[in-house]
OpenMM code with the backbone's topology and positions (N, CA, C; nanometers):
from openmm import Vec3, app, unit

residues = "MET ASN ASN ARG HIS ARG ARG ILE THR LYS LEU ARG LYS GLN GLU LEU ASN VAL LEU LYS THR LYS PHE GLU ARG GLY TYR GLY VAL SER ALA GLU GLU VAL TYR LYS VAL LEU SER GLN CYS VAL ALA ASP ALA SER GLU ALA ILE ARG LYS PHE GLU ILE SER ILE LEU ASP ILE LYS TRP GLU ASP THR GLU".split()
positions = [
    Vec3(0.1263, -0.1406, 0.0090),
    Vec3(0.0461, -0.0013, 0.0787),
    Vec3(0.0823, 0.1752, -0.0183),
    Vec3(0.0427, 0.2024, -0.0897),
    Vec3(0.1491, 0.3401, -0.0503),
    Vec3(0.1217, 0.4231, -0.0346),
    Vec3(0.1888, 0.5110, 0.0183),
    Vec3(0.1398, 0.6675, 0.1173),
    Vec3(0.0087, 0.7338, 0.0623),
    Vec3(0.0075, 0.7268, -0.1363),
    Vec3(-0.1620, 0.8036, -0.1398),
    Vec3(-0.2400, 0.7356, -0.0863),
    Vec3(-0.1877, 0.5823, -0.1244),
    Vec3(-0.3429, 0.5274, -0.0939),
    Vec3(-0.3489, 0.5329, 0.0320),
    Vec3(-0.3133, 0.5640, 0.0944),
    Vec3(-0.2956, 0.5452, 0.2703),
    Vec3(-0.3228, 0.6817, 0.3167),
    Vec3(-0.3067, 0.7992, 0.3293),
    Vec3(-0.3283, 0.9067, 0.2680),
    Vec3(-0.5011, 0.8867, 0.2991),
    Vec3(-0.5494, 0.8237, 0.1775),
    Vec3(-0.6786, 0.8643, 0.0981),
    Vec3(-0.7686, 0.8207, 0.2154),
    Vec3(-0.7553, 0.6425, 0.2613),
    Vec3(-0.7943, 0.5928, 0.3016),
    Vec3(-0.8217, 0.6503, 0.4696),
    Vec3(-0.7170, 0.7486, 0.5091),
    Vec3(-0.7307, 0.8380, 0.5578),
    Vec3(-0.8618, 0.8977, 0.5973),
    Vec3(-0.8357, 1.0046, 0.5114),
    Vec3(-0.9262, 1.1052, 0.4621),
    Vec3(-1.0499, 1.0419, 0.4701),
    Vec3(-1.0992, 0.9772, 0.4111),
    Vec3(-1.2411, 0.8727, 0.4178),
    Vec3(-1.2928, 0.8542, 0.5923),
    Vec3(-1.2135, 0.7911, 0.6037),
    Vec3(-1.2337, 0.7661, 0.8112),
    Vec3(-1.2710, 0.8685, 0.7777),
    Vec3(-1.2102, 1.0062, 0.7724),
    Vec3(-1.2507, 1.1071, 0.8995),
    Vec3(-1.3758, 1.1668, 0.8446),
    Vec3(-1.3871, 1.1648, 0.7016),
    Vec3(-1.5048, 1.2404, 0.6472),
    Vec3(-1.6134, 1.1402, 0.6658),
    Vec3(-1.6123, 1.0420, 0.7027),
    Vec3(-1.7295, 0.9025, 0.7163),
    Vec3(-1.7391, 0.9482, 0.9753),
    Vec3(-1.6716, 0.9777, 0.9591),
    Vec3(-1.7144, 0.9674, 1.1458),
    Vec3(-1.7544, 1.1160, 1.1661),
    Vec3(-1.7564, 1.2046, 1.0003),
    Vec3(-1.7793, 1.2975, 1.0703),
    Vec3(-1.9426, 1.3766, 1.0367),
    Vec3(-1.9450, 1.2535, 0.9252),
    Vec3(-2.0778, 1.2477, 0.8544),
    Vec3(-2.2029, 1.1542, 0.9702),
    Vec3(-2.1297, 1.0493, 1.0161),
    Vec3(-2.1634, 0.9908, 1.1945),
    Vec3(-2.2227, 1.0684, 1.2241),
    Vec3(-2.1118, 1.1772, 1.3137),
    Vec3(-2.0470, 1.2607, 1.3652),
    Vec3(-2.2335, 1.3191, 1.3533),
    Vec3(-2.3298, 1.4133, 1.2380),
    Vec3(-2.3601, 1.5012, 1.2141),
    Vec3(-2.5530, 1.3936, 1.2026),
    Vec3(-2.4899, 1.2732, 1.1508),
    Vec3(-2.6378, 1.2218, 1.1736),
    Vec3(-2.6290, 1.1494, 1.2874),
    Vec3(-2.5580, 1.1314, 1.4129),
    Vec3(-2.5740, 1.1339, 1.5067),
    Vec3(-2.6523, 1.2103, 1.6338),
    Vec3(-2.6128, 1.3560, 1.5953),
    Vec3(-2.6655, 1.5325, 1.6435),
    Vec3(-2.8130, 1.5539, 1.5848),
    Vec3(-2.8749, 1.4927, 1.4869),
    Vec3(-2.9491, 1.5170, 1.3433),
    Vec3(-3.0512, 1.4384, 1.4168),
    Vec3(-3.0646, 1.3192, 1.4758),
    Vec3(-3.1364, 1.2243, 1.4685),
    Vec3(-3.1145, 1.1540, 1.5573),
    Vec3(-3.0111, 1.1507, 1.6561),
    Vec3(-3.0744, 1.1392, 1.8280),
    Vec3(-3.0213, 1.0012, 1.8545),
    Vec3(-2.9775, 0.9270, 1.7014),
    Vec3(-2.9211, 0.7971, 1.6983),
    Vec3(-2.7917, 0.7941, 1.6446),
    Vec3(-2.7368, 0.6371, 1.7032),
    Vec3(-2.5916, 0.5963, 1.6063),
    Vec3(-2.5934, 0.5439, 1.4844),
    Vec3(-2.5261, 0.5933, 1.3886),
    Vec3(-2.5833, 0.4764, 1.3035),
    Vec3(-2.5442, 0.3462, 1.2697),
    Vec3(-2.4368, 0.3026, 1.3775),
    Vec3(-2.4271, 0.1248, 1.4309),
    Vec3(-2.6021, 0.0833, 1.4467),
    Vec3(-2.6555, 0.1516, 1.5543),
    Vec3(-2.7635, 0.1255, 1.5559),
    Vec3(-2.9397, 0.0809, 1.4995),
    Vec3(-2.9378, 0.1958, 1.3815),
    Vec3(-2.9529, 0.2656, 1.2623),
    Vec3(-2.9294, 0.0961, 1.2119),
    Vec3(-2.8174, 0.0931, 1.1226),
    Vec3(-2.8092, -0.0320, 1.0441),
    Vec3(-2.8249, -0.1275, 1.1261),
    Vec3(-2.8185, -0.1449, 1.3025),
    Vec3(-2.8255, -0.3211, 1.2729),
    Vec3(-3.0737, -0.2694, 1.2725),
    Vec3(-3.0782, -0.2043, 1.2981),
    Vec3(-3.2402, -0.1929, 1.3419),
    Vec3(-3.2508, -0.2621, 1.1555),
    Vec3(-3.2290, -0.1821, 1.1044),
    Vec3(-3.2474, -0.1730, 0.8862),
    Vec3(-3.2041, -0.3337, 0.8495),
    Vec3(-3.1141, -0.4018, 0.9372),
    Vec3(-3.0513, -0.5453, 0.9407),
    Vec3(-3.1169, -0.6522, 0.9049),
    Vec3(-3.1872, -0.6156, 1.0163),
    Vec3(-3.2864, -0.6905, 1.0825),
    Vec3(-3.3907, -0.7236, 1.0333),
    Vec3(-3.4680, -0.5837, 1.0698),
    Vec3(-3.5761, -0.5614, 0.8917),
    Vec3(-3.6086, -0.6345, 0.7400),
    Vec3(-3.4485, -0.5865, 0.6968),
    Vec3(-3.4615, -0.6572, 0.5094),
    Vec3(-3.4723, -0.8670, 0.6315),
    Vec3(-3.3807, -0.8706, 0.7143),
    Vec3(-3.3489, -1.0330, 0.7316),
    Vec3(-3.5259, -1.0485, 0.7780),
    Vec3(-3.6310, -0.9978, 0.7942),
    Vec3(-3.6783, -1.0363, 0.8674),
    Vec3(-3.8208, -0.9716, 0.7782),
    Vec3(-3.8101, -0.9199, 0.6332),
    Vec3(-3.9282, -0.8776, 0.5212),
    Vec3(-3.8447, -1.0000, 0.4550),
    Vec3(-3.7036, -1.0480, 0.4308),
    Vec3(-3.6731, -1.1570, 0.3332),
    Vec3(-3.7238, -1.3113, 0.3797),
    Vec3(-3.7223, -1.3387, 0.4750),
    Vec3(-3.7601, -1.4461, 0.5874),
    Vec3(-3.9228, -1.4457, 0.5130),
    Vec3(-3.9890, -1.3600, 0.5588),
    Vec3(-4.1956, -1.3837, 0.4650),
    Vec3(-4.1550, -1.3352, 0.4094),
    Vec3(-4.0543, -1.3518, 0.2810),
    Vec3(-4.0727, -1.3235, 0.1700),
    Vec3(-4.0988, -1.4601, 0.0586),
    Vec3(-3.9239, -1.5009, 0.1698),
    Vec3(-3.9665, -1.6532, 0.0904),
    Vec3(-4.0715, -1.7387, 0.2287),
    Vec3(-4.1158, -1.7371, 0.2837),
    Vec3(-4.2263, -1.8483, 0.3056),
    Vec3(-4.3285, -1.8166, 0.2704),
    Vec3(-4.3870, -1.7025, 0.2043),
    Vec3(-4.4342, -1.6985, 0.0771),
    Vec3(-4.4546, -1.7325, 0.0155),
    Vec3(-4.3417, -1.7280, -0.0496),
    Vec3(-4.3211, -1.8075, -0.2302),
    Vec3(-4.3866, -1.9709, -0.2044),
    Vec3(-4.3107, -2.0303, -0.0316),
    Vec3(-4.2506, -2.1780, -0.0608),
    Vec3(-4.4311, -2.2012, -0.0210),
    Vec3(-4.5437, -2.1242, 0.0241),
    Vec3(-4.6925, -2.1309, 0.0512),
    Vec3(-4.7231, -2.1280, -0.0937),
    Vec3(-4.6638, -2.0233, -0.1877),
    Vec3(-4.7641, -2.0390, -0.3298),
    Vec3(-4.7405, -2.1434, -0.3986),
    Vec3(-4.5546, -2.1770, -0.3265),
    Vec3(-4.5473, -2.3425, -0.4469),
    Vec3(-4.6016, -2.4021, -0.4403),
    Vec3(-4.6491, -2.4985, -0.2985),
    Vec3(-4.7327, -2.5669, -0.1825),
    Vec3(-4.8574, -2.5839, -0.2903),
    Vec3(-4.9250, -2.4326, -0.2924),
    Vec3(-5.0847, -2.5144, -0.3429),
    Vec3(-5.0706, -2.4502, -0.4710),
    Vec3(-4.9582, -2.4453, -0.5262),
    Vec3(-4.9691, -2.4640, -0.7358),
    Vec3(-4.9297, -2.6217, -0.7006),
    Vec3(-4.8762, -2.6515, -0.6391),
    Vec3(-4.8597, -2.8611, -0.6571),
    Vec3(-4.8917, -2.9300, -0.5534),
    Vec3(-5.0213, -2.7988, -0.5145),
    Vec3(-5.1231, -2.9101, -0.4683),
    Vec3(-5.2344, -2.9471, -0.5549),
    Vec3(-5.2506, -2.7694, -0.6220),
    Vec3(-5.3270, -2.8055, -0.7655),
    Vec3(-5.2813, -2.9043, -0.8495),
    Vec3(-5.1491, -2.9360, -0.8613),
    Vec3(-5.1527, -3.0530, -1.0124),
    Vec3(-5.2025, -3.1309, -0.9835),
    Vec3(-5.1286, -3.1900, -0.8285),
    Vec3(-5.2155, -3.3501, -0.8097),
    Vec3(-5.3881, -3.3632, -0.8448),
] * unit.nanometer
topology = app.Topology()
chain = topology.addChain("A")
for resn in residues:
    res = topology.addResidue(resn, chain)
    for name in ("N", "CA", "C"):
        topology.addAtom(name, app.Element.getBySymbol(name[0]), res)
């Protein structure tokens, strides 16, 4: 890793930290907490969609018999 890459990476981390701080001040919640909640929502939605698709396939399978 060269020096230019290190400087750019350091700058990006600083910018990210500034944005995280602004987000936390503006909304009163940390970005990490929001990420955890949204990740769980996406996981729950994916699970619900999967179960729905399975039930549709089961219904179609029963109709063909």
